[in-house]
C-alpha positions as CSV (number, residue, x, y, z in Angstrom):
1,M,86.9,112.0,76.2
2,S,86.1,108.7,78.0
3,A,87.2,108.1,81.6
4,A,89.8,105.5,82.3
5,P,88.3,102.1,83.1
6,E,87.8,101.4,86.8
7,K,90.3,99.0,88.3
8,P,88.8,95.6,89.3
9,A,87.9,95.3,93.0
10,L,90.4,93.3,94.9
11,D,89.4,89.8,95.8
12,G,91.7,87.9,98.2
13,T,90.5,84.5,97.0
14,A,91.2,85.2,93.4
15,L,94.5,86.7,94.2
16,A,95.5,83.7,96.3
17,A,94.5,81.4,93.4
18,R,96.7,83.3,91.0
19,F,99.7,83.5,93.3
20,P,100.7,80.2,94.9
21,A,103.1,82.1,97.2
22,I,100.1,83.6,99.1
23,E,99.5,81.6,102.3
24,Q,96.6,83.6,103.6
25,A,94.4,86.5,102.4
26,Q,91.5,88.1,104.3
27,V,89.6,91.4,104.1
28,E,89.2,93.6,107.1
29,G,87.2,96.8,106.3
30,R,88.9,98.5,103.3
31,E,92.1,96.6,103.8
32,L,93.2,93.3,102.3
33,I,95.7,91.5,104.6
34,V,98.0,89.1,102.8
35,R,100.6,86.7,104.1
36,C,103.0,85.8,101.2
37,R,106.2,83.9,100.9
38,P,109.1,86.2,99.9
39,E,109.7,84.5,96.5
40,G,106.3,85.7,95.3
41,L,106.4,89.2,96.8
42,R,107.7,91.3,93.9
43,D,105.4,89.7,91.3
44,L,102.4,90.2,93.7
45,C,103.3,93.8,94.2
46,A,103.7,94.4,90.5
47,V,100.2,93.0,89.8
48,L,98.7,95.0,92.7
49,R,100.2,98.2,91.2
50,D,99.6,97.6,87.5
51,E,96.2,95.7,87.5
52,H,94.6,96.8,90.7
53,G,95.6,100.5,91.1
54,F,97.7,100.3,94.2
55,D,99.9,103.2,93.1
56,Y,101.3,104.4,96.4
57,L,103.8,102.6,98.6
58,A,102.6,103.7,102.0
59,D,105.1,101.8,104.1
60,L,107.7,99.1,104.0
61,A,109.3,98.0,107.3
62,G,110.9,95.1,109.1
63,A,109.2,93.4,112.0
64,D,110.4,90.8,114.5
65,C,107.3,89.7,116.4
66,P,107.6,86.7,116.9
67,E,109.0,85.9,113.4
68,L,111.2,88.1,111.3
69,R,109.3,89.5,108.4
70,V,109.0,92.4,106.0
71,V,105.6,94.3,106.1
72,I,104.4,96.4,103.1
73,R,101.3,98.6,103.0
74,L,100.1,99.7,99.6
75,F,97.4,102.3,99.0
76,C,95.1,102.9,96.0
77,T,94.7,106.7,95.7
78,T,91.6,106.4,93.5
79,R,89.5,104.0,95.7
80,G,91.0,104.5,99.2
81,D,91.8,100.8,99.6
82,Y,94.8,99.4,101.4
83,V,96.7,96.1,101.1
84,R,99.0,95.0,103.9
85,I,101.4,92.3,102.9
86,S,103.5,90.4,105.4
87,A,106.3,88.1,104.2
88,P,107.9,85.9,106.8
89,L,111.7,85.6,106.4
90,D,114.2,82.9,107.3
91,R,116.0,84.3,110.3
92,D,119.4,83.0,109.1
93,T,119.3,84.4,105.6
94,A,116.7,87.2,105.9
95,V,116.3,88.0,102.2
96,A,113.4,89.6,100.4
97,P,113.2,91.0,96.8
98,S,113.7,94.7,96.4
99,L,110.7,96.8,95.3
100,T,112.8,99.7,94.1
101,S,112.0,99.0,90.5
102,L,108.3,99.3,91.3
103,W,108.4,102.2,93.7
104,P,111.8,104.1,93.8
105,A,110.9,105.4,97.3
106,A,111.2,101.8,98.6
107,G,115.0,102.3,98.4
108,W,115.1,104.4,101.6
109,Q,112.7,102.2,103.5
110,E,114.6,99.0,102.5
111,R,117.8,100.5,103.7
112,E,116.2,101.3,107.0
113,A,114.9,97.7,107.3
114,F,118.4,96.4,106.4
115,D,120.1,98.7,109.0
116,L,117.7,98.0,111.9
117,F,116.7,94.3,111.2
118,G,119.4,92.9,108.9
119,I,117.0,92.2,106.1
120,R,118.8,92.0,102.7
121,F,116.8,93.2,99.7
122,D,117.8,91.3,96.5
123,G,118.3,93.7,93.7
124,H,118.5,96.9,95.8
125,P,120.8,99.4,94.0
126,D,122.5,100.8,97.1
127,L,121.9,98.6,100.2
128,R,124.0,100.1,103.0
129,R,123.4,101.5,106.5
130,I,121.2,104.6,106.6
131,L,120.8,105.4,110.4
132,L,123.5,103.7,112.4
133,P,127.3,104.3,112.2
134,L,129.2,102.2,109.7
135,D,131.1,100.4,112.5
136,W,127.9,99.4,114.4
137,E,127.7,95.7,114.9
138,G,124.4,93.9,114.6
139,H,120.9,95.1,114.0
140,P,119.3,96.7,117.1
141,L,115.6,95.9,116.4
142,R,116.1,92.2,115.8
143,R,115.1,89.9,118.6
144,E,118.1,87.7,119.0
145,P,118.1,84.8,121.4
146,K,119.6,86.1,124.7
147,A,122.5,84.2,126.3
148,E,121.4,82.6,129.5
149,T,123.0,84.1,132.5
150,P,124.0,81.7,135.3
151,T,122.1,81.9,138.5
152,T,123.9,82.7,141.8
153,E,124.2,79.0,142.7
154,E,125.6,78.1,139.3
155,A,128.1,80.9,139.3
156,A,129.5,79.8,142.7
């Protein structure tokens, strides 16, 4: 019985050439760090899973520092490599494609990002609050512009 062929080593330059949505790709240690526009995110993740062996969704989360984004970490269990993908989102619409068809466990993590950051995941089968009460208004981890409070002189 022959062993399964080794997955090709991940090359950020070749990946960026294949996916125009990739804005930046650089390697740090055993981790490839990618910045990708949301419209190319699902296809990129499918190729990383199917062609490069990233078979484990280690994390999917929202972040708002300083821009609103979704951050995904994938792990290759056979090689021990990681990929971190950051996709900046438009603050007004905050939409990213759902990864639940690739990794069903993404469903819970996408619901958390929706609940806490207001990120909508296109194609999610059950996008609703998961942590906060249903009547909660807003998204507590999103950095919204603060209303300016008048100074003592202005208030007088």
